[in-house]
Steps between C-alpha positions, in 0.01 A plus 500: 500500500282797589738727315366353171142596552520854368634375166227245440179584313186560707272412211649234272488133590825410681681164451771402751709194428795387703671203658386349826566708812588814301232715670256517212190419710580782747533745213168382351328550834633853533386586148156355564463705818617816329278470188207290605614205292419136517804274551489208256712193538734384218669222695445141395511361858324772700175395331486186713289518809698239692813725513531845650825514690719290269389688189534838675138586426386835644390462859139521600576846654646617163209361307271694730675830419419508126313265263695198385408262213612157382664398825429162662196427281618171352477157672814291560389228262429741210725578203514875441658606172591828339179473307293469822676809639449704183129423498474595868699819470281626214223559759699777669676669207237772494584595863782703641763225555852415590594151386796354688685168495789288386331297228657638187274282276194666651625841419606394147156355437333820623714741303586292187200265467452129562452225248166324538633146556235230558464342843726206573307168536524323835675192353770712339550681836539166677749380239698823535502477881642146483760592241617808683540294822682206337686632197510879480783493248275305258237771542754768401624295209147451362431876462499653155829695432332840469326476837807349669703799383252746658415365840698455822596130477600499867145582599319170528154651504568693174646189333197294608258760364687508167499121483131483577411749231701320240364156604134615511495729191782391272626856499778649713434797724725716275273421208185581699656828614518622140119521507493714815210753514543866596587559866249608761732772641779595261809604690506859370160561658628414843787607725705184495774468761745215563695502824866415465656449841867451584552124527668499844241740640219273365651180627533647848132605485398155384671339794360752752151456358508125528604529864204732549273254327611234741447723796151578378400134469611372160573152643145481635370605159690215343375259775140596413566417137679172570181279490424633148856511371543395135838604367396508131232763553579855386416624847785282640750731322472755783863587584588328822203269510676185374782555746279548801279212401813282474588604851157413628529159322822438691729530200669827597603657824342840552825697457571309184148567368533871571838519326363317200193721483712812504721365226192412290378859549827649390509270196143597412591871520791439267274337244259794531777754450619317194154492355435868567833595345431307184127569460430843656752722334231751408377536867630780719774363720513590868841437651504395866603565768 
């Protein structure tokens, strides 16, 4: 995507959103090298130190080329929320930056503000974990109607978060969001780009990239994580991790695990595209290829 560089500001903060495997990290690296920017992560899974290959984090060689922030700095057992990310990213907003990732909620919090919802008590989190594992439909049914109408009910993590907030505070997330403070980086003050790839082109890239991950050692990465594996942790949502762990536990053949991981990646990309289409209409679209 080098052809895009000449049209992108050299001074304003640049935000690059896009579905998995769309090439956004490569574009961010080029911009950072051109302008002396810091590359800042806005991907909810690339924050975890236990995953590099399966989350497509920049390689050590890429990280050595330009400064990178908020990659691999969170432990596998930790919960890392939008609020955590927003507090972390504030430390670099005064720098020359390009923020890149696929977490639409991170970008929305940055450019539209984030409601200051209290921390969820541990006992509520444990109750939520059990309910999500045993009766996810009941978790959806328990949400307040306003919140249920606004979130992706197919996204278990989002549903659980909404349930926890309602259970802990007595107020739905939609109600909390009405008290949202001013944003840290309003969208008009940044160059905000959202990549919109052709679906067939993207799906082929997803499949090729997973094959490359496997060739680079993704199965060994999963094997290293196996002794610590806890499927309810946020870090366990790395695309491909549950499938490769299932293979290592003897529940899937390797070919079956790879096929399932590729399918999960394509489904994740579809959810991302849907979210960007509905929530990022004011961002500058970049059609690919």
